[in-house]
N, C-alpha and C positions, 0 to 999 in steps of 0.2 A: 346365782349371785356373782356379781363381779368381785374380783379379789382386790386386796388392798393396793397392790401395785398398779392395777388398771385404774382404780379410782383416783389414785395420786397422779397418774399420768393425765387423766382427763382434766383434773384441776389445773395442772401445769399448762396444758394445751390452751386453756382458757384464761391464762394469766392470773389464776387465783392461788393464793397461798395454800399450801397443803397443811391441814390441821387434822388431828384425830377426829374431832366432831364432823368436819366436812366429809372426810373419807367414810365415816360410819353412816352418815345420812345418805350418801351416794350408794353405798352397799345395800342399805335397807330399801331404798327406792328400787334398786334392781331386783330385789327379792320380793317386794310387795308393791307391784304397780297399782295405781289407783288408791294409794294410801292417803289417809287424812293425817293432819299434824299429830293428833293423839297417838295414832298407830306408829308413826315414824319416831316420835319422841320415846314411846315405850320401848321400841326395839333398839333404838340408839342407846338408851339408858342400860338395857341389858348387855349391850356390847361394851360400853365404856364405863359403866358404873354410875355416872351422873352427867346430866346435861339439862339445862333449863329449857322449858318450852319456848321461851323468848329466843334462846340461842338457835333452836331448830327453825323458828320462823325467820330469823335473820339469815341463816344458812340457805334456806329455801329461796328467800328473796334474792340473795347473791347469785345462787345457781340459776334462777329464772332470768335474772338480768343478763347473764352471760349466755343464755340460750341453751343451757344444759338440762333444765327441768321445765316441764310443761305443767301449768296449773289450769284446772278446769273446775267449774262450779255448777254441778247439776242442781236444779231448783229443789229446795227442801233438804239438801244434803250439805255437809261441810265441804269446803274446798278440798279437792283431791289433787295429788301430785304424781307425776311419773317422769321417768327419764325421757328427755326429748330425743326421739329416734329419727327425726327428719322425714317421717313418712306421712304426716298430716292425716293420721287416722281419726276415726270418730269413735263413739261409745254407745253401747246398748246398756240401759239401766232398767232393772226390774222394779216396778212400782211397789211390789209387795215386800221383798226381802232386801232390796238395795244392791243386789249383785251388779257389778259393772264389768263389761266385757269389751275388748277392742273389736272394732269392725273396720274393714277396709274402706277407703275413701269411696264416696258416692261416684257413680260413673260420670265421666267427663274429664276435662283436662284440669290439672292443678290450677288453682287451689280447690278443686273438686266441684265447686258450684259457681256459676256465673250469676251475679246479682242482676235482677231485672233493670235496676238503675244504680250504677256504682257511685253516683253523685261526685264523680271526679276522683274517687279514691283509687289508689293502686293496690288492689286486693292481693294479698299474698298467702292468706290462710282462711279456711272456713271451718268453723267449729259446729259440729252437728251432734246432737244427743238424741238417740232414738229411745223412746220410752215404751214399755210393754210389760208383759208378765213372762218370767223365765219358765222353762219347761218344768222345773221342780215345783214351783209355786202353782203352775197351772194344773199339774197332776194332783197336788194336795187339795186344790180347790174343787176338782172334779167330783161329782156325786158318786 
C-alpha cells in the first residue's frame, strides 16, 4: 500500500487538492486493485471514520479525469477501479467466483491490438477482458 506522503504527492503532481478522503481512496486502491465502490467506501470509512458513498464516487471521478485511476466494467459486475499504471494491461475474470487478475498486454505493439478498421480513430488504448474459470473453481467443479 502506498503511504500517505506518496498519495499526497501524486495528487499534487496532478494538480488536485490534497484531502484526507482523496489520500485514503488512493491508498485503498493501491491495497485493493480491482475494487468496486462498495469495497473502496468500506475501507475508506475504516481509515477515516466516515465518508459518503457519493464522495467516493466523486473522488474516483476526479482521479479518473486526471488519468490517475482506471475504471473498467466487466459485464455482469459492478465497475472496478485500479490505479493507472500506464501499462495498458488487461484482465482475466472467473465466471464462477468473479476473481479478477491482471494479465499483460496481448502480443503486438501498443495499444496492444490493431483494429481491422479504425474508422479514422487515433487508437491509444485497448481494453480486453478474458473470461474463463479460475484454477480454484475448476478444481472444485471437477468430479
